[in-house]
Every structure is written in structure tokens, then in C-alpha cells.
C-alpha positions as CSV (number, residue, x, y, z in Angstrom):
1,M,76.1,64.1,111.7
2,T,75.0,60.3,111.9
3,R,75.1,58.6,115.1
4,E,75.8,54.7,115.0
5,F,73.8,52.6,117.1
6,P,75.6,49.9,119.3
7,G,76.2,46.6,117.4
8,E,75.1,43.2,118.7
9,A,78.9,42.5,119.8
10,E,78.9,45.9,121.8
11,L,75.6,45.3,123.4
12,K,76.6,41.6,124.5
13,A,79.8,43.1,125.9
14,M,77.8,45.8,127.7
15,W,75.6,43.1,129.2
16,R,78.4,41.1,130.5
17,R,80.0,44.2,132.2
18,L,77.1,45.3,133.7
19,G,76.0,41.7,134.7
20,R,79.2,41.5,136.8
21,L,78.4,44.4,139.1
22,N,77.1,44.1,142.5
23,H,74.0,45.9,143.9
24,S,75.7,49.2,145.0
25,Q,78.0,49.2,141.7
26,L,74.8,48.8,139.8
27,L,73.1,51.8,141.8
28,D,76.2,53.9,141.0
29,A,76.3,52.9,137.4
30,F,72.6,53.8,137.2
31,R,73.2,57.2,138.7
32,R,76.1,57.8,136.4
33,A,74.2,56.8,133.4
34,Q,71.1,58.9,134.2
35,E,73.5,61.8,134.4
36,E,75.2,61.1,131.1
37,S,71.7,60.7,129.3
38,R,70.6,64.2,129.8
39,M,70.3,66.4,127.1
40,R,73.0,69.1,126.8
41,D,72.8,72.3,124.8
42,G,69.6,70.8,123.3
43,R,71.4,67.7,121.9
44,M,70.2,64.3,122.4
45,P,72.4,61.8,124.3
46,R,74.4,59.2,122.3
47,A,72.4,55.9,121.5
48,E,74.9,53.8,123.5
49,V,74.4,56.0,126.7
50,M,70.8,55.6,126.5
51,R,71.0,51.7,125.8
52,E,73.1,51.4,129.1
53,L,70.7,53.3,131.1
54,V,68.0,50.9,129.8
55,M,70.2,47.8,130.4
56,I,71.0,49.1,134.0
57,W,67.4,49.6,134.9
58,H,66.4,46.2,133.7
59,L,69.2,44.7,135.7
60,A,68.2,46.8,138.9
61,Q,64.6,45.7,138.3
62,A,65.6,41.9,138.2
63,W,67.9,42.6,141.4
64,E,65.0,44.0,143.3
65,E,62.6,41.3,142.2
66,M,65.0,38.6,143.4
67,E,65.5,40.4,146.8
68,E,61.7,40.5,147.3
69,R,61.2,36.7,146.5
70,E,64.0,36.2,148.9
71,E,62.4,38.1,151.6
72,R,59.1,36.3,150.8
73,L,60.8,33.0,151.2
74,E,62.4,33.9,154.4
75,A,58.9,35.2,156.0
76,V,57.5,31.8,155.2
77,A,60.2,29.9,156.7
């Protein structure tokens, strides 16, 4: 069985959808994607599931960095 990787259009749509999530929604999406990315019955997860998990991780990292910068700015002010 061949598995198709997400195309450019699907990846852009995924970024747009994930980019609209607020912080708590992003964390919920991460937990869901993490669960969906587990191997089941010795089978690898679908490529789009893994790609979504990686995208969510990147967005969560960016969110945390932004919050840390804001906290540093508030501490200086």
C-alpha cells in the first residue's frame, strides 16, 4: 500500500488552519496529534498526521518564544 504525502496545497491549508488556533486550542491539537501519531498494530502513522504534529510543535515553540519575549519586555519596563 502506497501512502501519499501531503501536497503543497494541503500543507498550506494545514498551516492556515493551525495558525488560527489560540494557545489552548493549539495545545489540545498537539495532544490529539500526538495520540494519532502513535504506532498501532505495528503500523506507522499516516504522513499527514506526522506533518501536522510537526507543524503544531513549531507553532507552539513560536508561541512560547513570543510569550518569553513579552515577559522579558514587561520585566524591563
